[in-house]
MIDOSE-1310 file (N, C-alpha, C; in nm, 2 decimals, decimal comma, always signed):
residues 305
mgkv	+0,08/-0,12/+0,00/+0,00/+0,00/+0,00/+0,09/+0,12/+0,00; +0,06/+0,22/-0,08/+0,14/+0,34/-0,09/+0,13/+0,43/+0,03; +0,23/+0,51/+0,04/+0,23/+0,61/+0,15/+0,13/+0,72/+0,12; +0,09/+0,79/+0,23/-0,01/+0,89/+0,21/+0,04/+1,02/+0,25
vkkk	+0,00/+1,13/+0,17/+0,04/+1,26/+0,20/-0,08/+1,33/+0,26; -0,08/+1,39/+0,38/-0,20/+1,45/+0,44/-0,17/+1,57/+0,51; -0,26/+1,66/+0,52/-0,25/+1,79/+0,59/-0,28/+1,76/+0,74; -0,20/+1,81/+0,83/-0,21/+1,77/+0,97/-0,35/+1,81/+1,02
srkl	-0,41/+1,72/+1,10/-0,53/+1,74/+1,16/-0,65/+1,76/+1,07; -0,63/+1,71/+0,94/-0,74/+1,72/+0,85/-0,79/+1,58/+0,82; -0,92/+1,56/+0,79/-0,98/+1,43/+0,78/-1,00/+1,39/+0,63; -0,99/+1,48/+0,54/-1,02/+1,46/+0,40/-0,94/+1,34/+0,33
frtv	-0,99/+1,30/+0,22/-0,91/+1,21/+0,14/-0,82/+1,29/+0,05; -0,79/+1,42/+0,09/-0,70/+1,50/+0,02/-0,57/+1,45/+0,01; -0,55/+1,33/+0,05/-0,43/+1,25/+0,04/-0,41/+1,22/-0,10; -0,50/+1,24/-0,18/-0,48/+1,28/-0,32/-0,45/+1,19/-0,43
rktl	-0,53/+1,21/-0,52/-0,53/+1,13/-0,65/-0,39/+1,15/-0,72; -0,33/+1,27/-0,71/-0,22/+1,29/-0,79/-0,08/+1,29/-0,72; -0,08/+1,24/-0,60/+0,05/+1,24/-0,53/+0,10/+1,11/-0,49; +0,02/+1,01/-0,47/+0,06/+0,89/-0,40/+0,18/+0,82/-0,48
gtlf	+0,16/+0,80/-0,61/+0,26/+0,73/-0,68/+0,38/+0,81/-0,70; +0,37/+0,94/-0,70/+0,48/+1,03/-0,72/+0,59/+1,01/-0,62; +0,56/+0,99/-0,50/+0,65/+0,98/-0,39/+0,76/+0,88/-0,42; +0,72/+0,78/-0,50/+0,81/+0,66/-0,52/+0,86/+0,65/-0,66
lvsa	+0,78/+0,70/-0,76/+0,82/+0,69/-0,90/+0,94/+0,78/-0,93; +0,95/+0,89/-0,86/+1,06/+0,98/-0,89/+1,15/+1,00/-0,77; +1,13/+0,92/-0,67/+1,21/+0,93/-0,55/+1,22/+1,07/-0,49; +1,12/+1,14/-0,51/+1,11/+1,28/-0,45/+0,96/+1,31/-0,45
lvia	+0,93/+1,43/-0,39/+0,80/+1,47/-0,38/+0,76/+1,55/-0,50; +0,67/+1,50/-0,58/+0,62/+1,57/-0,70/+0,47/+1,58/-0,69; +0,42/+1,70/-0,65/+0,28/+1,71/-0,62/+0,22/+1,82/-0,71; +0,11/+1,79/-0,77/+0,05/+1,90/-0,85/+0,01/+2,01/-0,76
aipv	+0,00/+2,13/-0,81/-0,02/+2,25/-0,73/-0,15/+2,24/-0,65; -0,14/+2,22/-0,52/-0,25/+2,21/-0,43/-0,24/+2,32/-0,33; -0,31/+2,44/-0,34/-0,30/+2,54/-0,24/-0,36/+2,50/-0,12; -0,31/+2,54/+0,00/-0,37/+2,51/+0,13/-0,51/+2,56/+0,14
dglr	-0,53/+2,68/+0,08/-0,67/+2,73/+0,09/-0,77/+2,64/+0,02; -0,72/+2,58/-0,09/-0,81/+2,48/-0,15/-0,84/+2,37/-0,07; -0,74/+2,32/+0,01/-0,77/+2,21/+0,10/-0,87/+2,24/+0,21; -0,86/+2,37/+0,26/-0,95/+2,41/+0,36/-1,09/+2,41/+0,30
aaee	-1,10/+2,46/+0,18/-1,24/+2,47/+0,12/-1,29/+2,33/+0,10; -1,20/+2,23/+0,07/-1,25/+2,10/+0,05/-1,30/+2,04/+0,17; -1,23/+2,07/+0,28/-1,27/+2,01/+0,41/-1,41/+2,07/+0,45; -1,43/+2,19/+0,43/-1,56/+2,25/+0,46/-1,67/+2,20/+0,38
npar	-1,64/+2,16/+0,26/-1,75/+2,11/+0,17/-1,69/+1,99/+0,10; -1,70/+1,87/+0,16/-1,65/+1,75/+0,11/-1,70/+1,72/-0,03; -1,82/+1,76/-0,06/-1,87/+1,73/-0,20/-1,79/+1,80/-0,31; -1,72/+1,91/-0,27/-1,64/+1,98/-0,37/-1,49/+1,95/-0,36
aars	-1,46/+1,85/-0,28/-1,32/+1,82/-0,25/-1,23/+1,80/-0,37; -1,28/+1,72/-0,47/-1,19/+1,69/-0,58/-1,16/+1,82/-0,66; -1,26/+1,91/-0,68/-1,25/+2,02/-0,76/-1,18/+2,14/-0,69; -1,21/+2,16/-0,56/-1,15/+2,27/-0,49/-1,00/+2,25/-0,47
aisv	-0,95/+2,13/-0,47/-0,81/+2,11/-0,45/-0,73/+2,15/-0,57; -0,79/+2,17/-0,69/-0,71/+2,21/-0,80/-0,77/+2,34/-0,87; -0,85/+2,41/-0,79/-0,92/+2,53/-0,85/-0,83/+2,64/-0,88; -0,71/+2,65/-0,83/-0,62/+2,76/-0,85/-0,52/+2,72/-0,96
kpet	-0,51/+2,80/-1,06/-0,42/+2,77/-1,17/-0,27/+2,80/-1,13; -0,19/+2,69/-1,14/-0,05/+2,71/-1,09/+0,03/+2,81/-1,16; +0,00/+2,83/-1,29/+0,09/+2,92/-1,37/+0,06/+3,07/-1,33; -0,05/+3,10/-1,26/-0,07/+3,24/-1,22/-0,08/+3,26/-1,07
nipq	-0,10/+3,15/-0,99/-0,12/+3,17/-0,85/-0,01/+3,11/-0,76; +0,05/+3,01/-0,80/+0,15/+2,95/-0,72/+0,29/+2,99/-0,77; +0,36/+3,06/-0,68/+0,50/+3,11/-0,72/+0,59/+2,99/-0,75; +0,68/+3,01/-0,85/+0,77/+2,91/-0,89/+0,91/+2,93/-0,83
amss	+0,97/+2,83/-0,78/+1,11/+2,84/-0,72/+1,21/+2,86/-0,83; +1,30/+2,95/-0,81/+1,41/+2,97/-0,91/+1,53/+2,89/-0,87; +1,62/+2,88/-0,96/+1,75/+2,80/-0,93/+1,83/+2,86/-0,82; +1,81/+2,99/-0,80/+1,88/+3,06/-0,69/+1,82/+3,05/-0,56
dkiy	+1,69/+3,01/-0,55/+1,62/+2,99/-0,42/+1,68/+2,88/-0,34; +1,70/+2,90/-0,21/+1,75/+2,80/-0,13/+1,64/+2,71/-0,08; +1,68/+2,58/-0,06/+1,59/+2,48/-0,01/+1,61/+2,47/+0,14; +1,51/+2,48/+0,22/+1,52/+2,47/+0,36/+1,46/+2,34/+0,41
tted	+1,50/+2,31/+0,54/+1,45/+2,19/+0,60/+1,37/+2,22/+0,72; +1,26/+2,15/+0,75/+1,18/+2,17/+0,87/+1,25/+2,13/+0,99; +1,20/+2,17/+1,11/+1,26/+2,14/+1,23/+1,27/+1,99/+1,26; +1,18/+1,91/+1,21/+1,19/+1,76/+1,22/+1,28/+1,70/+1,12
tllk	+1,34/+1,78/+1,04/+1,44/+1,75/+0,93/+1,37/+1,65/+0,83; +1,24/+1,65/+0,82/+1,17/+1,56/+0,73/+1,14/+1,63/+0,59; +1,08/+1,75/+0,60/+1,03/+1,81/+0,48/+1,13/+1,91/+0,43; +1,12/+1,93/+0,30/+1,20/+2,04/+0,23/+1,10/+2,14/+0,18
fvyi	+1,14/+2,27/+0,19/+1,05/+2,38/+0,14/+1,13/+2,50/+0,10; +1,06/+2,58/+0,02/+1,12/+2,71/-0,02/+1,03/+2,82/+0,05; +1,10/+2,93/+0,08/+1,02/+3,05/+0,13/+1,06/+3,16/+0,04; +0,96/+3,19/-0,05/+0,99/+3,28/-0,16/+0,89/+3,39/-0,18
prvr	+0,92/+3,50/-0,24/+0,82/+3,61/-0,27/+0,71/+3,56/-0,36; +0,59/+3,61/-0,34/+0,48/+3,58/-0,43/+0,50/+3,64/-0,56; +0,56/+3,76/-0,57/+0,57/+3,83/-0,69/+0,72/+3,88/-0,71; +0,77/+3,86/-0,82/+0,91/+3,91/-0,85/+0,91/+4,00/-0,97
dasg	+1,01/+4,08/-0,98/+1,03/+4,17/-1,09/+1,10/+4,09/-1,21; +1,13/+4,16/-1,31/+1,18/+4,09/-1,43/+1,32/+4,03/-1,40; +1,39/+4,08/-1,30/+1,52/+4,03/-1,27/+1,52/+3,92/-1,17; +1,40/+3,89/-1,12/+1,39/+3,78/-1,03/+1,39/+3,82/-0,88
kpsa	+1,41/+3,95/-0,86/+1,41/+4,00/-0,72/+1,26/+4,03/-0,67; +1,25/+4,02/-0,54/+1,11/+4,04/-0,49/+1,06/+4,18/-0,53; +0,93/+4,18/-0,57/+0,87/+4,31/-0,60/+0,84/+4,39/-0,47; +0,83/+4,52/-0,49/+0,80/+4,60/-0,37/+0,68/+4,56/-0,30
ntsy	+0,69/+4,55/-0,17/+0,57/+4,52/-0,08/+0,51/+4,38/-0,10; +0,58/+4,29/-0,17/+0,52/+4,16/-0,19/+0,54/+4,08/-0,06; +0,45/+3,98/-0,04/+0,46/+3,90/+0,07/+0,53/+3,77/+0,04; +0,57/+3,69/+0,14/+0,64/+3,56/+0,11/+0,55/+3,45/+0,14
caii	+0,58/+3,33/+0,09/+0,50/+3,21/+0,11/+0,59/+3,09/+0,12; +0,55/+2,99/+0,21/+0,62/+2,87/+0,22/+0,56/+2,76/+0,13; +0,64/+2,69/+0,06/+0,59/+2,60/-0,04/+0,67/+2,47/-0,02; +0,60/+2,36/+0,01/+0,66/+2,23/+0,03/+0,71/+2,18/-0,11
vgyd	+0,83/+2,13/-0,12/+0,89/+2,08/-0,25/+0,94/+1,94/-0,23; +0,95/+1,89/-0,11/+1,01/+1,75/-0,10/+1,01/+1,70/+0,04; +1,06/+1,58/+0,05/+1,08/+1,52/+0,18/+1,20/+1,43/+0,18; +1,24/+1,39/+0,30/+1,36/+1,30/+0,31/+1,31/+1,16/+0,29
kdvn	+1,33/+1,10/+0,17/+1,28/+0,97/+0,14/+1,35/+0,86/+0,22; +1,46/+0,89/+0,29/+1,53/+0,79/+0,36/+1,47/+0,77/+0,50; +1,38/+0,86/+0,54/+1,32/+0,85/+0,67/+1,21/+0,75/+0,67; +1,20/+0,67/+0,77/+1,09/+0,57/+0,78/+0,97/+0,64/+0,84
legn	+0,87/+0,66/+0,75/+0,75/+0,74/+0,79/+0,66/+0,66/+0,88; +0,63/+0,72/+0,99/+0,54/+0,66/+1,09/+0,40/+0,64/+1,03; +0,34/+0,52/+1,04/+0,21/+0,50/+0,99/+0,20/+0,50/+0,84; +0,32/+0,50/+0,77/+0,32/+0,51/+0,63/+0,26/+0,64/+0,58
slvi	+0,26/+0,74/+0,66/+0,20/+0,87/+0,62/+0,30/+0,98/+0,63; +0,28/+1,08/+0,54/+0,36/+1,20/+0,54/+0,27/+1,31/+0,58; +0,30/+1,37/+0,69/+0,21/+1,48/+0,75/+0,26/+1,61/+0,71; +0,18/+1,69/+0,65/+0,22/+1,83/+0,62/+0,17/+1,92/+0,73
pnev	+0,26/+1,99/+0,80/+0,22/+2,08/+0,91/+0,16/+2,21/+0,86; +0,10/+2,28/+0,95/+0,04/+2,41/+0,92/+0,14/+2,51/+0,91; +0,25/+2,50/+0,99/+0,36/+2,60/+1,00/+0,49/+2,53/+1,00; +0,59/+2,60/+0,95/+0,73/+2,55/+0,94/+0,83/+2,66/+0,98
sayr	+0,94/+2,61/+1,03/+1,06/+2,70/+1,06/+1,17/+2,64/+0,98; +1,26/+2,73/+0,94/+1,37/+2,69/+0,84/+1,50/+2,67/+0,90; +1,57/+2,56/+0,85/+1,70/+2,53/+0,89/+1,78/+2,48/+0,76; +1,91/+2,51/+0,77/+2,00/+2,46/+0,66/+2,12/+2,40/+0,72
qysv	+2,19/+2,31/+0,65/+2,31/+2,25/+0,70/+2,42/+2,35/+0,71; +2,49/+2,35/+0,82/+2,60/+2,44/+0,85/+2,72/+2,35/+0,88; +2,83/+2,36/+0,81/+2,95/+2,29/+0,83/+3,07/+2,38/+0,85; +3,13/+2,36/+0,96/+3,25/+2,45/+0,99/+3,36/+2,42/+0,90
nqgq	+3,39/+2,29/+0,87/+3,50/+2,24/+0,79/+3,44/+2,15/+0,68; +3,49/+2,16/+0,56/+3,45/+2,07/+0,46/+3,49/+1,93/+0,49; +3,41/+1,83/+0,46/+3,44/+1,69/+0,49/+3,38/+1,65/+0,62; +3,34/+1,74/+0,71/+3,28/+1,71/+0,84/+3,13/+1,70/+0,82
nasy	+3,06/+1,62/+0,91/+2,92/+1,62/+0,90/+2,86/+1,75/+0,94; +2,77/+1,80/+0,86/+2,70/+1,93/+0,89/+2,58/+1,91/+0,98; +2,56/+2,01/+1,06/+2,45/+2,01/+1,15/+2,35/+2,12/+1,10; +2,23/+2,10/+1,13/+2,13/+2,20/+1,09/+2,13/+2,33/+1,18
aavg	+2,12/+2,44/+1,11/+2,12/+2,57/+1,18/+2,01/+2,66/+1,13; +1,96/+2,74/+1,22/+1,85/+2,83/+1,19/+1,90/+2,94/+1,09; +1,80/+2,98/+1,00/+1,84/+3,07/+0,89/+1,74/+3,19/+0,89; +1,78/+3,30/+0,82/+1,70/+3,41/+0,80/+1,65/+3,41/+0,65
rngn	+1,56/+3,51/+0,62/+1,50/+3,51/+0,49/+1,59/+3,52/+0,38; +1,71/+3,58/+0,40/+1,81/+3,59/+0,29/+1,89/+3,46/+0,27; +1,86/+3,36/+0,35/+1,94/+3,24/+0,35/+2,06/+3,25/+0,45; +2,07/+3,36/+0,52/+2,18/+3,38/+0,61/+2,16/+3,29/+0,73
flfy	+2,28/+3,24/+0,78/+2,28/+3,17/+0,90/+2,27/+3,27/+1,02; +2,21/+3,22/+1,13/+2,19/+3,30/+1,25/+2,28/+3,26/+1,36; +2,32/+3,36/+1,44/+2,41/+3,34/+1,55/+2,36/+3,41/+1,68; +2,41/+3,37/+1,79/+2,37/+3,43/+1,92/+2,49/+3,44/+2,01
rsie	+2,48/+3,52/+2,11/+2,59/+3,53/+2,21/+2,52/+3,49/+2,35; +2,60/+3,44/+2,43/+2,56/+3,40/+2,57/+2,52/+3,53/+2,65; +2,41/+3,52/+2,73/+2,37/+3,63/+2,82/+2,42/+3,59/+2,95; +2,51/+3,68/+3,01/+2,57/+3,65/+3,14/+2,55/+3,78/+3,23
tevl	+2,55/+3,75/+3,36/+2,55/+3,86/+3,46/+2,68/+3,86/+3,53; +2,73/+3,98/+3,55/+2,86/+4,00/+3,63/+2,85/+4,11/+3,72; +2,94/+4,11/+3,82/+2,94/+4,22/+3,92/+3,06/+4,30/+3,90; +3,04/+4,43/+3,88/+3,14/+4,53/+3,85/+3,14/+4,64/+3,95
tpea	+3,25/+4,71/+3,96/+3,25/+4,84/+4,03/+3,17/+4,94/+3,95; +3,12/+5,04/+4,02/+3,04/+5,14/+3,94/+3,12/+5,20/+3,83; +3,25/+5,23/+3,84/+3,33/+5,28/+3,74/+3,34/+5,19/+3,62; +3,36/+5,06/+3,65/+3,37/+4,96/+3,54/+3,24/+4,94/+3,47
adnl	+3,13/+4,95/+3,55/+3,00/+4,93/+3,49/+2,97/+5,05/+3,40; +3,00/+5,17/+3,44/+2,98/+5,29/+3,36/+3,05/+5,28/+3,23; +3,18/+5,24/+3,24/+3,26/+5,22/+3,12/+3,20/+5,13/+3,02; +3,15/+5,01/+3,07/+3,09/+4,91/+2,99/+2,96/+4,96/+2,93
lynq	+2,88/+5,02/+3,01/+2,75/+5,06/+2,96/+2,75/+5,18/+2,87; +2,84/+5,27/+2,89/+2,83/+5,40/+2,82/+2,94/+5,41/+2,71; +3,04/+5,33/+2,72/+3,15/+5,35/+2,63/+3,17/+5,23/+2,54; +3,17/+5,11/+2,59/+3,20/+4,99/+2,52/+3,09/+4,93/+2,43
apdy	+2,98/+4,89/+2,50/+2,87/+4,83/+2,43/+2,74/+4,86/+2,50; +2,69/+4,99/+2,49/+2,57/+5,03/+2,56/+2,45/+4,96/+2,51; +2,44/+4,92/+2,39/+2,32/+4,87/+2,33/+2,29/+4,72/+2,38; +2,40/+4,66/+2,43/+2,38/+4,51/+2,45/+2,41/+4,48/+2,60
nerl	+2,40/+4,58/+2,69/+2,42/+4,56/+2,83/+2,31/+4,63/+2,91; +2,28/+4,58/+3,02/+2,17/+4,64/+3,10/+2,22/+4,64/+3,25; +2,20/+4,76/+3,31/+2,23/+4,77/+3,45/+2,12/+4,72/+3,53; +2,14/+4,62/+3,62/+2,04/+4,55/+3,69/+2,01/+4,62/+3,83
eefq	+2,12/+4,63/+3,91/+2,10/+4,68/+4,04/+2,24/+4,72/+4,10; +2,23/+4,81/+4,19/+2,35/+4,85/+4,27/+2,33/+4,81/+4,41; +2,44/+4,75/+4,47/+2,43/+4,70/+4,61/+2,57/+4,72/+4,68; +2,57/+4,70/+4,81/+2,69/+4,71/+4,89/+2,72/+4,58/+4,95
deeg	+2,85/+4,55/+4,96/+2,89/+4,42/+5,02/+2,90/+4,44/+5,17; +2,95/+4,34/+5,24/+2,96/+4,35/+5,39/+3,05/+4,46/+5,44; +3,15/+4,49/+5,35/+3,24/+4,60/+5,39/+3,19/+4,74/+5,35; +3,08/+4,74/+5,29/+3,02/+4,87/+5,25/+3,06/+4,92/+5,12
ktfv	+3,13/+4,84/+5,04/+3,18/+4,88/+4,91/+3,06/+4,86/+4,81; +3,05/+4,95/+4,72/+2,94/+4,96/+4,62/+2,98/+4,88/+4,49; +2,89/+4,80/+4,45/+2,90/+4,72/+4,32/+2,78/+4,73/+4,24; +2,79/+4,70/+4,11/+2,67/+4,70/+4,02/+2,67/+4,57/+3,95
rvrg	+2,55/+4,51/+3,94/+2,52/+4,39/+3,86/+2,48/+4,44/+3,72; +2,55/+4,38/+3,62/+2,53/+4,42/+3,48/+2,50/+4,29/+3,41; +2,40/+4,29/+3,33/+2,37/+4,17/+3,24/+2,39/+4,21/+3,10; +2,46/+4,12/+3,02/+2,48/+4,15/+2,88/+2,53/+4,03/+2,80
erge	+2,56/+4,06/+2,67/+2,61/+3,95/+2,59/+2,76/+3,94/+2,60; +2,80/+3,82/+2,61/+2,94/+3,79/+2,63/+2,99/+3,68/+2,53; +3,12/+3,68/+2,50/+3,19/+3,57/+2,43/+3,16/+3,57/+2,28; +3,20/+3,46/+2,23/+3,19/+3,44/+2,08/+3,05/+3,44/+2,03
fkvc	+3,04/+3,45/+1,89/+2,92/+3,44/+1,82/+2,90/+3,29/+1,79; +2,79/+3,23/+1,85/+2,76/+3,09/+1,83/+2,65/+3,07/+1,73; +2,67/+2,96/+1,66/+2,57/+2,92/+1,55/+2,44/+2,87/+1,62; +2,33/+2,91/+1,57/+2,20/+2,87/+1,62/+2,17/+2,73/+1,57
yldn	+2,24/+2,63/+1,63/+2,22/+2,49/+1,59/+2,09/+2,44/+1,64; +2,02/+2,36/+1,55/+1,90/+2,29/+1,59/+1,92/+2,20/+1,71; +2,03/+2,12/+1,71/+2,04/+2,03/+1,82/+2,08/+2,10/+1,95; +2,10/+2,23/+1,95/+2,13/+2,31/+2,07/+2,03/+2,42/+2,09
kaaw	+1,91/+2,39/+2,04/+1,80/+2,50/+2,04/+1,77/+2,56/+2,17; +1,78/+2,47/+2,28/+1,74/+2,52/+2,41/+1,83/+2,64/+2,46; +1,95/+2,65/+2,40/+2,05/+2,75/+2,44/+2,01/+2,89/+2,38; +1,93/+2,89/+2,27/+1,91/+3,02/+2,21/+1,76/+3,05/+2,17
egia	+1,67/+2,95/+2,19/+1,54/+2,97/+2,14/+1,46/+3,08/+2,22; +1,51/+3,11/+2,34/+1,45/+3,22/+2,42/+1,49/+3,36/+2,38; +1,59/+3,37/+2,29/+1,63/+3,50/+2,25/+1,54/+3,55/+2,13; +1,50/+3,67/+2,15/+1,41/+3,72/+2,04/+1,48/+3,73/+1,91
snnl	+1,40/+3,70/+1,80/+1,46/+3,70/+1,67/+1,54/+3,82/+1,63; +1,49/+3,94/+1,68/+1,56/+4,06/+1,64/+1,69/+4,08/+1,72; +1,72/+3,99/+1,82/+1,84/+4,00/+1,90/+1,94/+3,89/+1,85; +1,91/+3,82/+1,75/+2,00/+3,73/+1,69/+2,09/+3,80/+1,59
yydk	+2,20/+3,74/+1,55/+2,30/+3,81/+1,46/+2,31/+3,74/+1,33; +2,36/+3,81/+1,23/+2,40/+3,75/+1,10/+2,54/+3,80/+1,07; +2,60/+3,72/+0,98/+2,74/+3,75/+0,94/+2,74/+3,85/+0,82; +2,79/+3,97/+0,84/+2,78/+4,07/+0,74/+2,87/+4,04/+0,62
snln	+2,97/+3,95/+0,64/+3,06/+3,91/+0,53/+3,00/+3,79/+0,45; +2,89/+3,74/+0,50/+2,83/+3,62/+0,43/+2,68/+3,63/+0,44; +2,62/+3,72/+0,36/+2,48/+3,76/+0,38/+2,39/+3,65/+0,32; +2,43/+3,56/+0,24/+2,35/+3,46/+0,18/+2,37/+3,32/+0,23
gegp	+2,45/+3,31/+0,34/+2,47/+3,18/+0,40/+2,54/+3,08/+0,30; +2,63/+3,13/+0,22/+2,70/+3,04/+0,13/+2,80/+2,95/+0,19; +2,84/+2,98/+0,31/+2,94/+2,90/+0,38/+2,94/+2,94/+0,53; +3,03/+2,88/+0,61/+3,04/+2,91/+0,75/+3,11/+3,05/+0,77
aent	+3,09/+3,10/+0,89/+3,15/+3,23/+0,92/+3,30/+3,20/+0,94; +3,38/+3,29/+0,89/+3,53/+3,27/+0,89/+3,58/+3,29/+1,03; +3,52/+3,38/+1,11/+3,57/+3,41/+1,25/+3,46/+3,45/+1,34; +3,43/+3,36/+1,44/+3,32/+3,39/+1,53/+3,36/+3,44/+1,66
nasn	+3,49/+3,47/+1,68/+3,54/+3,52/+1,80/+3,48/+3,66/+1,84; +3,47/+3,69/+1,97/+3,42/+3,81/+2,01/+3,49/+3,93/+1,95; +3,62/+3,91/+1,92/+3,70/+4,02/+1,87/+3,66/+4,06/+1,73; +3,58/+3,97/+1,66/+3,54/+3,99/+1,53/+3,40/+4,06/+1,53
ynnf	+3,37/+4,13/+1,63/+3,24/+4,19/+1,66/+3,19/+4,27/+1,54; +3,28/+4,35/+1,47/+3,23/+4,43/+1,36/+3,18/+4,36/+1,24; +3,21/+4,23/+1,23/+3,17/+4,15/+1,12/+3,02/+4,10/+1,13; +2,97/+4,12/+1,25/+2,83/+4,07/+1,28/+2,74/+4,19/+1,31
skvg	+2,61/+4,16/+1,27/+2,51/+4,27/+1,29/+2,39/+4,20/+1,35; +2,32/+4,27/+1,44/+2,19/+4,22/+1,49/+2,09/+4,23/+1,38; +2,00/+4,13/+1,38/+1,89/+4,13/+1,29/+1,80/+4,26/+1,30; +1,77/+4,30/+1,43/+1,70/+4,42/+1,45/+1,56/+4,42/+1,38
dsqe	+1,53/+4,53/+1,31/+1,41/+4,54/+1,24/+1,42/+4,50/+1,09; +1,53/+4,45/+1,05/+1,55/+4,41/+0,91/+1,47/+4,28/+0,88; +1,37/+4,28/+0,80/+1,30/+4,17/+0,75/+1,38/+4,08/+0,66; +1,48/+4,14/+0,60/+1,56/+4,07/+0,50/+1,64/+3,95/+0,56
fari	+1,68/+3,98/+0,69/+1,77/+3,88/+0,76/+1,70/+3,81/+0,88; +1,57/+3,84/+0,89/+1,49/+3,79/+1,01/+1,47/+3,64/+1,00; +1,47/+3,57/+1,11/+1,45/+3,43/+1,11/+1,32/+3,38/+1,05; +1,33/+3,28/+0,97/+1,21/+3,22/+0,91/+1,16/+3,12/+1,02
qnvt	+1,05/+3,16/+1,08/+1,00/+3,09/+1,20/+0,85/+3,09/+1,20; +0,80/+2,97/+1,22/+0,65/+2,95/+1,23/+0,58/+3,02/+1,11; +0,62/+3,00/+0,99/+0,56/+3,06/+0,88/+0,45/+2,96/+0,82; +0,34/+3,01/+0,78/+0,23/+2,93/+0,73/+0,27/+2,85/+0,60
vnyi	+0,24/+2,73/+0,59/+0,26/+2,65/+0,47/+0,14/+2,69/+0,38; +0,18/+2,76/+0,27/+0,08/+2,81/+0,18/+0,04/+2,71/+0,06; +0,14/+2,64/+0,02/+0,12/+2,55/-0,10/+0,20/+2,42/-0,09; +0,16/+2,32/-0,16/+0,24/+2,20/-0,19/+0,27/+2,22/-0,34
snqy	+0,40/+2,21/-0,37/+0,44/+2,26/-0,51/+0,41/+2,16/-0,62; +0,42/+2,22/-0,74/+0,42/+2,13/-0,86/+0,56/+2,12/-0,91; +0,66/+2,16/-0,83/+0,80/+2,14/-0,85/+0,84/+2,04/-0,75; +0,96/+1,98/-0,76/+1,01/+1,89/-0,66/+1,15/+1,91/-0,63
yegg	+1,19/+1,86/-0,51/+1,32/+1,87/-0,46/+1,40/+1,75/-0,50; +1,52/+1,77/-0,55/+1,60/+1,65/-0,59/+1,72/+1,65/-0,50; +1,73/+1,56/-0,41/+1,83/+1,55/-0,31/+1,97/+1,57/-0,36; +2,06/+1,64/-0,29/+2,20/+1,65/-0,33/+2,23/+1,78/-0,40
ndka	+2,14/+1,85/-0,46/+2,17/+1,97/-0,53/+2,09/+2,09/-0,48; +2,00/+2,07/-0,38/+1,93/+2,18/-0,32/+1,86/+2,27/-0,42; +1,80/+2,21/-0,52/+1,73/+2,29/-0,62/+1,59/+2,23/-0,63; +1,49/+2,31/-0,67/+1,36/+2,27/-0,70/+1,34/+2,25/-0,85
hrpd	+1,28/+2,14/-0,89/+1,26/+2,11/-1,03/+1,12/+2,09/-1,07; +1,09/+2,09/-1,20/+0,96/+2,05/-1,24/+0,97/+1,90/-1,29; +0,87/+1,82/-1,27/+0,88/+1,68/-1,32/+0,88/+1,68/-1,47; +0,95/+1,59/-1,53/+0,96/+1,59/-1,68/+0,83/+1,53/-1,73
letl	+0,82/+1,54/-1,86/+0,69/+1,50/-1,93/+0,67/+1,35/-1,92; +0,78/+1,27/-1,93/+0,77/+1,13/-1,91/+0,71/+1,09/-1,78; +0,75/+1,15/-1,67/+0,70/+1,12/-1,54/+0,56/+1,16/-1,53; +0,52/+1,28/-1,58/+0,38/+1,32/-1,58/+0,29/+1,23/-1,65
vvla	+0,33/+1,18/-1,77/+0,25/+1,08/-1,84/+0,23/+0,95/-1,76; +0,34/+0,90/-1,70/+0,33/+0,78/-1,62/+0,22/+0,80/-1,51; +0,23/+0,92/-1,44/+0,14/+0,95/-1,33/+0,00/+0,96/-1,38; -0,02/+1,03/-1,50/-0,15/+1,05/-1,55/-0,21/+0,91/-1,59
dmyg	-0,14/+0,82/-1,65/-0,19/+0,69/-1,68/-0,22/+0,61/-1,56; -0,14/+0,63/-1,46/-0,17/+0,55/-1,33/-0,30/+0,59/-1,27; -0,33/+0,72/-1,27/-0,46/+0,77/-1,21/-0,57/+0,78/-1,31; -0,55/+0,75/-1,44/-0,65/+0,76/-1,53/-0,70/+0,90/-1,56
vsvd	-0,61/+1,00/-1,56/-0,65/+1,14/-1,58/-0,56/+1,20/-1,68; -0,59/+1,32/-1,73/-0,51/+1,39/-1,82/-0,39/+1,46/-1,75; -0,29/+1,49/-1,83/-0,17/+1,56/-1,77/-0,21/+1,70/-1,72; -0,30/+1,76/-1,80/-0,35/+1,89/-1,76/-0,42/+1,89/-1,62
ylig	-0,50/+1,78/-1,60/-0,57/+1,76/-1,47/-0,46/+1,74/-1,36; -0,36/+1,66/-1,39/-0,26/+1,62/-1,29/-0,18/+1,74/-1,24; -0,15/+1,84/-1,33/-0,07/+1,96/-1,29/-0,16/+2,08/-1,25; -0,29/+2,05/-1,25/-0,38/+2,16/-1,20/-0,42/+2,26/-1,31
rsdm	-0,40/+2,23/-1,43/-0,44/+2,33/-1,54/-0,59/+2,32/-1,58; -0,65/+2,21/-1,54/-0,79/+2,19/-1,58/-0,86/+2,11/-1,48; -0,99/+2,13/-1,47/-1,07/+2,05/-1,38/-1,13/+1,92/-1,45; -1,10/+1,92/-1,58/-1,15/+1,80/-1,66/-1,05/+1,69/-1,65
r	-1,10/+1,57/-1,61/-1,01/+1,46/-1,60/-0,97/+1,40/-1,74
């Protein structure tokens, strides 16, 4: 019996006429354009399920991934997705004021799926493999919208003399330190507790999420010398402070976190090259014959079988 693709907490048979065989025929996820909104409509009116799942034309409504778009991994490391602008200009750059959408393009076929089912979550957060040295196993790390890897610094509290505290707060790093309280010890000497960021810039690794997940996204850092996350940071020492910048209010480098899954793509992820592809005509014909439908119906161009 084939594996099933389903939307989390949904009861429909939207597990779908056009996706089951695809998972195994091309060793990747190849799914005709099924917008999440269509699935919701199908659930609300089961009688319209078959039609509502393909009511949106992919060539005009579902954004297509470009070769330059990065493929992200979900927190459970099972699904692959892109997070791309809905509208681009002629050069492929995001159009002004356009929104972004998450589109599922694949899954890790080497994972043993529980219950023989592939569950599509309502929201996803993005991770990419980060390797400090070539040849070493890469670990997944949180990323921003530009594909940039994210970093954090440890938050520590220390006790300083008032003079040292003033020097730190007003001269060295006033934006990243906070005066907590002033107190006197048993000898009557005055000290100040100061809390702030200390030490090296650490990668926001998925397997060490507990260490940084409490830090607000705008207080995470990105490497200014590697804005697209094309490789590891060259130097993460505290002395390399000028090479890092806080995300702040910049949406361009903000963490991709808990974004809504908008579509299941009519492109697919091919493991090893981190690119999204369209299935070739031969594959489409095989799938169409398997389900007894036309190719146009399979890719969402027509409601006619």
